C-alpha positions, -999 to +999 in steps of 0.1 A: +722+153-327+702+180-309+676+156-302+696+137-276+700+167-254+675+173-227+647+199-235+649+227-212+613+240-209+615+250-169+642+280-174+633+299-207+666+322-210+649+344-239+625+371-243+614+377-207+648+381-192+649+420-200+620+430-182+629+420-146+662+436-151+644+468-162+621+467-134+649+464-107+668+491-124+639+513-121+632+504-086+669+514-076+667+547-096+635+557-079+648+550-045+681+567-051+661+597-064+641+597-032+670+597-008+686+624-030+655+645-028+653+638+009+689+649+017+683+681-004+651+689+018+670+682+048+700+707+036+678+736+025 
């Protein structure tokens, strides 16, 4: 009886969930690379 369950239209869990995660990981990697390069510039 799937028609008795409330439809979840406000919170789609499929399709778009991978893109924000990819963006967050990309931003974190870019920040980490920036700090690593900055540390190398300070050391050399």
